[in-house]
N, C-alpha and C positions, 0 to 999 in steps of 0.2 A: 840298522836297528829295526826289528820286527815289532809291530804294534798289535795289540789285541784288546778288545773290550770284554770285560766280565759284566754282562748285563743281568741285573737281578729283577725278577718279577716277584714281589713279596705278596704272599697270601697270609693274612693274619686272622686267626680264629678268635671266637669268643672265649671268655673265661671268667666273667664276673670280676671278682676282686683280683684275679690273676692278671688283670690289666696292668697292675704295677710291675709285675715280673716281665710282661711283654714290653713295657716301656723301657726297662733296662736293656732288653735285647735290641729294640729298634734304635735306642740311643747309641748303642755300640755300632750298629750297621751305619748309622748316620756319621759316626766318627770315622769309620773306614772310608766312606764316600768323601768326607772332608779331607782326609789324609791324601786320597787319590787326586783330588782337585789341586791341592797344594803341591803335590809331587810333580804333576804335569805343568803347573805354572812356575816351576823352579823356585818355589817359595821355601823359606826355612821351615823345618819341621816343628810342629807344635809340641807341647808337653803332654804327659799322660799317655794313655793308650794310643792316642792319635799319632804320637811320635813313634811308637812301636810299629804301627802299620806303615808309616812313611818309610821307616828303615827296612821293613820287609819288602816293599815295592822296589826300593833301591837295590836290595840284595838280589832280588829276582832278575833285575836288569843286568847287574854286574855279572852274575853267574851264568845266565842263560841267553842274554841278549834280547830278552823279551820286555818290552815296555808295556806294562799292564795298566789299564784304566778300569776302575770299578765304578759302575753306574747303577743307580736305582731308577728305573724309568716307568715301572708299572707297580701300582699298589692296589690291592683289593682287600677289604676288611669287613668283618661282621662283628657287631656288638662291641665288646671291649677292644677287639682287634680293629674295629672300625674307627674308634676314637683315636687309637695310636696311629692308624693309617692317615687320618685327617691331619694330625699335627706333623707327622713325618713328611707328608706331601707338601705341607706349607713350608717346612724348613728346607726341603730340597729345592723347591721352585723359587723361593725368595732369598735364600741364603741366611734366613733368620736362625736363631739359636733354639735348640730344644731344651736348654737348661730351665727356662721358666715352667715347662711342663712337669719337670721333676718336682718342683715345689707344689704344684697342684696335686699331684698324686700323694706325696708324703703328708702334706698339711690338710688337704681337703677330702681325700677319699676315706672318710671316717664316718661312722654312723652318727656321731654327734654333730658333724658338719652337714650331713646329708638329710637327716630326719627333718621333715616338714614340721615347723613349730605347731601347726594345727593338729598334727598326728601324735605328738609326743605325750607321754603320760603327764597328767596335770600335777600329781603329787607322788611322793615316794610310796604311798599306800595303794596307788592305782594298780588294780589287778594283782594283788598280792598272791592270789591263788595260782598265778602263772609262774611264780618263782621256782617251783620244782621243775618246770620245763626248762628254765634257764640252767639249772644245775645239771639236768640230764644232758642238754646240748653241750655244755662245757665238759662233762665227764666223757662224752663220746670221743673227745680228742685225746684222752689218755695222758700219760706222762710224756709222750713224745713231743708234744707241742711245748709244754713247760720246760723241757730239758733244752730247748733250742733258744730260749729267750732269757732275759734277766728275770729273777724271781718276782720283782715288783710288777712285772707285766701281767701276772696272773690276776691281780686285783683289778687292773684296768679292763681286762677282757671280761671278767665276771660282771663288772659294773655296767659296761657298755652293752653286753649281751642282755642283761636284765632290762636296761632301758629300751632296747630294741624290741624285745618280746612283749614288754608291757605297753608298747605303743598301741594306738587304736587299731583294733582288728577290723577286717573287712574293708580297709582302706590302705592304699600303698603307703608305707612309712616314709619313703624318701620324697623330697620335694622336687617336682619337675621344673618349676621356674627357678628354684634354688640352683639346681644343677646346670640349667641353661645359663644362668648368670656366671657360674664358675667357669664354664667353657669359654664364654666371651671374655672373661678376665684373663684366662690363659692366653688367648689369641692376642689380646691387647699387650700383655707382657712380652710375648714373642716379638710383636711389632716394635716395641720399645727397646729390645735387646740390641747388642752389637751385631751388625749384619755383615756377613761375608758375601762372597759371590755365589751366584746360582751354581748348584752342584751337578749340572748337566751341560754339555757343550751347546753352543748356539745351534738351534735347529733340531735338537734332540728333545722331543716332547715328553712331558710327564703326564701320565694318566692315572687318575685316582677313582676307585669304585667303592662305594659303601652300600651294603645291603640293608634293607629294612622290610618290614612286613606290613602290608595294608590289611588292617584287622577286618574291615568290612568287605574288602575286595572291590575290584572294578571289572567291568565287562570286557571281554576280548572275543572277537569273532573268529571262528574256525571254519575253514572251507572243507566240505565233504562232498561225496557223490550224491547221497540222499539222506536227509534233506540237504539242499545246496549249502546251507550254512547253519551253524549253531552258535549259541552264546555260552561261553564259559566264564566263570568267575576266577580271576587271577589275583593272588595275594602277594606275589613276589614283586619287589620294587628295588631298583638300583639307582642311586644318585651318582652321577659321573661328573668329574671335573678334569680339566686339562689346561695346560698353559701354552700349547701350540709351539713349544720350543723357544718361547720368548721370555726374557727377563721381565718380571713384574714386581710390583710392590706387594701383591698378595695373590695367591692362587685363585681365590674367589672372594667375594664380599664376606666379611666375618659372619654375617647373619646366615649366609648360605653354608658355610663350613660348620657353623654351630647346628644348623638344621640337621645335617647328616650325622654329626657326632651324637646329638641328643636323641634323634629318632632311632638310630641303630642300637643304642645301648638302653632302650626303654624296656628293661627286663620285666616280664610280667609278674605282678605281685609286689615288686620292690619299688618301681617307679610308676607313676601314672602314665597312661598312653600319651604320646606326643601329638600335638596339633599345631598348625601354623598359628592359631590364635594365641597359644602359649608364648611362642617366640615373639609375636607382635606385641604382646603385653609387656614383655621384658624390655624390648627395644624402646617402647614408649616411655617406660620409667627411666630409661637411660638417655632418652632424647637422641637416639641413634636413627638416622635415616637409612632406608633400604631402597635405593632408587630402582634397582633391577628386579624388584619383588615379583611382579606379574610375569616377566619373561622367564624367571627362574621356575616359578610354579608351572608355567606352560611346558617347560622342558622336563621337569621332574615328575609332575603329576598331569600328564596330557589328557587322560580320560576324565579325571576329576575336573580339570579346568574347563574342558569342553562342556561339561554338565553343570558349570558354575558351582562346583562342590569341593574345590580345593581346600577352602578354609575348614570344611567339616571332615576332611580325611583324617582317620585315626590310625596312627602308625605305632607299631610296637617293635620289639627287639629284632634286629636283622638276622640273628642266628636261629630263630625259630624254624625257618624254612631253608636257610642257606648259610650254614655255619662255616663252610669252606668254599668261598666264592672263587673257584678256579676259572669258571667259564668266562666271565667278563675279562679276566686277565689274559686268557688265551685269545679271545677275540681281538684284544688290543694289539696283538702282534702284527696285524695286517697293515698297520700304518707306521712301522718302524723304519727310520732311515738307517743306512749302513755306510760308514766311511772307512771301516777297517774290519779286520777279522773279528768274529764275534763268538763268545762262549755264552750261550743263553741258558740261564738257570731259573727255574721256578723254585723259590725258597718259601716253604710254609712254616709258620710259627705255631706250634701246638703246645700250649703250656702244660697240658695234662693228658698225654697220649694213652690210649688203651683204657680209658675210664669205663668202668662197668656201671650199669644202672642198678642202684641199691634199693630194692623194694623187697621186703620179706626178711626173715631172720637168716636164711641160708641161701646159697646160690642154687641149691637143688630143690628148694621148696617150690611147689606150684603156686604162682601168684594168685591171690584172691581177687574178689570182684573189684574192690576199690583200688587195689594195687595195679591191676591191669588197666583200669581207666586212667588213673593218674599217670602211669608210665606212658600210655599212648598219647596223651594230650600234652604232656610237659617234657618228659625226658627223651623219649625215642627220637623225635625230630631233631633234637640238638646233638645226638650222638651218632648220626648216620656216618658210615665210613666214606672215604673219598676214593674208593676203588674205581668208580666210574670215571672220575676226573683223571686219575692216574692212568687208567687204561686208555683214555683218549689221547693223552700225551704220549704214552708208550707206542700206540698204534701209529701216530704221526712220525715218531722217531724210527719205528720199524720200516715205514715206507721210505724215509730218507736213506736209511741204511741199504735198503734194497736198490734204490735208485743209484746210490754210489757204487754198489757192487756191479750193477749192469753197466754203468759208464766205464768202470775199470775194465770189465770184461771185453767190451767192444771197442775200447780206445784204439787198439792196434789196427783193427779193420777200418775204422773211421779215418784215422790218419793216413792209412794207405790209400783210401778212396780219394781223399783230398789231394794227396801228393800226385796221384795219377791224373787228377783233373787239371792240375796246374803245371805239372812237371816240376823238376827240382829248381828250375831257373827262378821260380817265384821267390824262393828264399835267398837268392843272391842279390836281390834288389831291395832297396829301402821302401817299405810300404808308405804310401801317401794316403790322405783321406779319400781321394778319388779312386785310387786302386783298391782300397779296402771296401768301398761301396760296391765297386764292380765285382770284385772277387766274392763278396758276400752274396750278391744276387745270383751269381753263377753257381755257387755251392748250394744255395737253397733250392734252385731248380733241379740240380743233380740229385739232391736228397729226396725230393718229391718223386723223381723218376725211379730211383732205386727202391723206394718204399712199395711201389706197385699198388695192388688193390687195397692194401692197408692204409694208404694215404688218405682215402676217402673217409675212413672212420676217424683217423687222426684229425683230419681237417674239420669234420663235423664237431668233434669234441672241442677242438680249438675255438671254433666259431661260437659254440655254446658258452664257453668260458669267457670269451670277449664280450658277448652280449650281457652275460650276468655281471661282468665287471662294470660295464657302462651303466646298467641299471642301478648297481650299488652306488656308483659315484653320484648319479643324479639323485638317488634317494637320500643320500647323505647331504648333498648340497641343498635339496629342498627342505630338509629338516621338518618333515611332516611324519611323525612316528606312526607305527602300526603296520602289520603285515598286509593289510588291504592296499595301502598306498604303494608299498613295494611291488605288489603284484600288478597294479595298474601301470606302473612305470615299466615293468618288465614286458608286459603285453604290448604296450605302445612302442617300445624299442624293437621288439621282435617284428612287429608289423612294418615299421619303417625300414628295417634291414631287408625284409623280404620284398617290400615294394620297390626298393632301389636296386634289387638284384645282387645284394651283397652276399647272399648265402648259397651261391652256385658252387658246389664243391663235389667233385667226383674223383675217381682214381686217376693216377698220373697217366695211365694208358689211354684214357679217353679225354685227355686235355687238362686234367687237374683243375685248379681254381681259375675262375674267370678273371678278366682284368679288373672288373668291378670289385670282386672279392679281394684281390690282391691290394687294390687301393684302400679298401676298407681296413684290412689288417695293418697296412702301413700307417694308417691314421689312428687306430684304436688298440692294436694288440700290444698293450703295455706289459702283460705277463711274459710274453716271449722275450722281450728285451731284458727284463729283470732276471729271468731264468738263465739267459745267456751270460750275463755278467756275474751271476752267482757261480756258475760253473767255471768261468774264467778265474774268478778269485780263488776258488778251490784248487784249481790247477796250479796257480801261482804259489799257494801255500805248500804244495808238494814239491815244487821246484826249489823253494827256499832252502830246504834241508840239504839239497845236493849242490847248491851254489852259494855257500855261505860267504864267499869272498866277492860276490857280485852285488853291486848296488841295485837292488830291485825296488827301491823306494819310489822312483818316478813312475814305473808301470803300475805299482800297487796304488799309488795316489790317483793315477788316471782311471783305473778300474773303479775305485770306490767313489771318486767324485762323480763319475758318470752314473753309477748305481744310485747315488744320493739324488741326482736329478730325476731319474725315473721314479724312484720311490716317492719323491715329492708330489708326483702326479696322482698318487693314491690318497694324499692327504685331503681331508674334507675342506680345509681352509683354502686350498688353492682354487677351488671351484665355487667358493661361497658367493661370488658375483653372479652366478647363475640361479640363485635361490628364487628370485621372482619369476624367471622363465619356467623353472620346474614347477612351481606352485600353480602357474597359469595353464600348464600343459595338461590337457585332459583327452586329447585325441592324437592328431598328427605330431610325431616326435622328430620328423626329419630336420626342421630348422634348428631344433635344440641340439641334435647330434652334430650339426655343423659348428655350432658355438662351442660345444664340448671339444671337438677336434682342435679348434683354435686355442682353447684353454690348455689342452694337453701338449700341443706342439711337439708331437713325437718325431716328426721329420727333422725339425730343428735340433732336437736333442740327439738324434742319430748323427747328424753332421758334427755337432760338438764332441760327441763321444769318439768318433773316428779321427777327429783332429787330435784329441788327447792321446789316443792309442798310438797313432802314427808317430807323433813326436816322441813318446816314451819308448816305442820299439826301436826307433832309429838309433838309440844309444846302447842297445843291447848286443851282446855277442850272439853269434848264429845259433849256438847250442841251447840258448835260452829263448831267443826270439822264435825259433822254429816251433817248439811245442805250444807256445802261447798262440801263435797264428793258427796252428792246426786246430786248436781247441775253439778259437773264435769262429773260424770259418766252418768247422765241422759240427757246430752246435745243432744245425737242423737235423742231422743224422741222430744225434743224441736225443733230441726232443721228440722225434717220432717214436723212439724206443721207450722213452720214460714217461711221457705225458699221460698215456692210459693208466700207468701204474699209479700216478698221482691223482687219478680220477678227475683230471681236467683242472684242478685247483692251482697247480703250481705250488711253489714254496717260497715264502719270504725270507726264511733263514735256512741255509743249506745244511747246516750241521744239526744233528739230533739235539733235542731239548733234554736237558738233565734236570732231575728233581732232587732237591736237598731239603732236609727237615732240620729245624732247630727246636729242640725239646730237652727237658731235663734228663731224659734217658740217654740222650746222645752226647752229653758233655760229662765225661768221666775223669778228666785229667786231675781234678781236685778231689772230688768225692763221688763215689758210686752210689747207687740206690735210687736215682731218679727224683721225682717230685717228692716222694715220701721222705727222703733223707735231706732235702734242701728247702722246700717251700712250706710256708705256713698259710698261704692263701687258700690252700686246698681244704682247710678245715671248714666245718659247718656248710658243706655242699658248695665249696669255693667262695663263700662269703667271708672267709676268715680274716683277710687283710683289712677289712673294714673295721675290725674291732681293736686294732692296736697299731700305733705308729711303729713299734718295734717289728711287728709282723711285716709292715709295708717296707721298712728299711731292709729287712732280711730278704724279701722277695726281689726288691729293686736291685740290691747288690748281687744276688745270684743271677739275676737277669743279665747284668752287665758282664759278669764272669762267664756265663754260658754263651752269651752272644759273642764275646771275644774269642773263646775257644772254637766255636763253630765257624766263625768268619775267617779265622786263620786257616782252618781245614779247607774251607771252600776256595779261598784264594789260592792256596798251594795246589789244589787239585786241578787248576787250569793249566798247569805246566804240562808239556809233552812228556811222553814216557821216558825219554832220554835225559830229561832235565829235572828230575825229581829232587826234592830236598830230603836229606837224611832225617829219619825219625827223631834222632837225638837233637838235631838242630831245630826241628819243629817244636819239640818239647821245651827247648830253651826260649824260643820266641814266645810261646804261651806263658811261661813263667814270668818273662819280662812284662807281658801285657797284664797279667794278674796283679803283680806287685804295683804296676803303674796305676791300675784301677783302685787298689786298696789305698795307695798313697793319696789319690785324688779325693776319696770319699771318707777317709778316716776322721777328718775334722768336721765333716758334715753329718755323718750318720751317728749321732751321739747316743742313740738308744741301744746300740748293739756293739759296744766295744769288745766284749768277750768273744763274740762271733768273729769279728775282724782278726783278733789275735789268734783264734783257733784256725782260721783259714790260712793265715800266714804260716803257721806251723805245718799245716797239711801241704801247702805249696812247696815248702822247703827252700 
């Protein structure tokens, strides 16, 4: 049985009241993850759409021999997407239920529940002159909105819109403390819900990133040639959370999760800006302690804390400057373990793709003075395209494809070189750990000699990468944020390496690397080991197709267990015991390097790896054992050819990263037309769902249906070309999921019975 992980990195956009729609999507993704966990634990399938996903995973295994595991290990969100990301992360990390969050959205995401009592109109006669504005705003929605809901909903929308517009002007209508309390209530309800198991395997970390905007900004130092440094004001902030791959009662203290959810969704003009003082006030009223408060503020607001200004920091909506937070999600790939084959996906949830900025009567009209100003300060930053993010992912994937092409092209020559080095008798004997170590050293020396003068350039690039990796590990262990500290550590490590003679690298014709340099690489060159096992895993995947009757599970397990050990060395937590030493280090870094070498223990990991590989290879037939050995021993040849292409960084995941989108435009199985044909939250500049429970029920239901459709598409797309599922069968699976969702929600969504009946007819 071949195993593969479909790893999802979710990027959740902002969308104001479309948060309800996104909750429906994330809830369906959560249900797929739960179905996967139950499937791999050999538990009975649950009811509803979760049961449909369980059956799909079983069908994939029965038909293609692929045991697929679906994991969500990275979440990044902004604004409304940030709120959903926080609660989804809590559910994945703890095994808690997302069901209580549905109640929050349907019951409390309403203008009547969110309007601050101090801002509400005092009487029904308050600002009567504003009533025409209410009618105008309602009329803009036309009959398309009214046609999608029950007739009595129209009166509800008009009344709530009137109440909203007649609230006090020049003050945010929604209550900050009120919303903070609702978020805490939702977290408490989740904690009190029935809890299952953590939805990630032990050791597989979950990382959550939530963007927010520092309204006043904080100083950051930039290094230049002249002047030597300048001070820039930075407004972007990211709150990050992680569980280190451990089962916990909570991903973080409820106050810390509320901090991120409230700050990221502080939409300008609707909510007051968020401050720590607001959260402190709510916690005092509830008599809730927050023991890790100062440590959290130091980590989240390091510049403000250093200036004793964390309490006065003013935070507003995270989507103002970073509505599509791809970068932190991409950075998190560096510390991912790997225990089996991986299909890495970046999945971004965009509730209203292709939105245009609507200022002026026509698209062709030249914007006027005020239109230009308003668009620049409010709309343009929120609608920036994600081309730069996708280009970065595509470029990384292109380099991976180029590397794979090069490796495929030179494989024959490399295998011939290794065969001539050892003669064919090598492959007649069983490899032992001692033999593997000896053969590996001999092959590495031969590769250096064959590289000629290019080996010096390769060696320098390799050394630079190792030094950068050491600096990064120490920087993360020290946990002193800021580019200045990173640069100090890098300079100190460079000086220590040079002082100890670790950087003597020349061409193979003039002696190659010195003994000191070789010893240094054996102690610190983590990237080389990871790249070698990644290549070995890739070679094994290719062999599996040609040897379906051969049990390759032992060698696969040996490769991925070893790879997991090396990847663990990249984890910040492994070297956390060095924090004090790093913080005290201001000059000579040599003693700290010695401690880091002991912490990494690469030589011990090498021995364990070769023991595993030797044991697993011993049970293989010669026609399978031979290419695996040739790849392992021939890796130095491959590395010399490909490392310059990778610009010295290496790759944590050997396969290209794929990007998928979940949006109304992409889910057409039930109804075409995108957001305009399905969602009501898009009305009133995406505030629409705040004005009617029927609107929220509508958007939540479509979120679940669209999420189910797209997740089935994404799951099926992980299959190899020869194991595809017939389109008619995919359509049948989707219909089963749709009906299961409608059956689950029919008794709960009481404001939209006609919509549910209509969707049933459309599904067929």
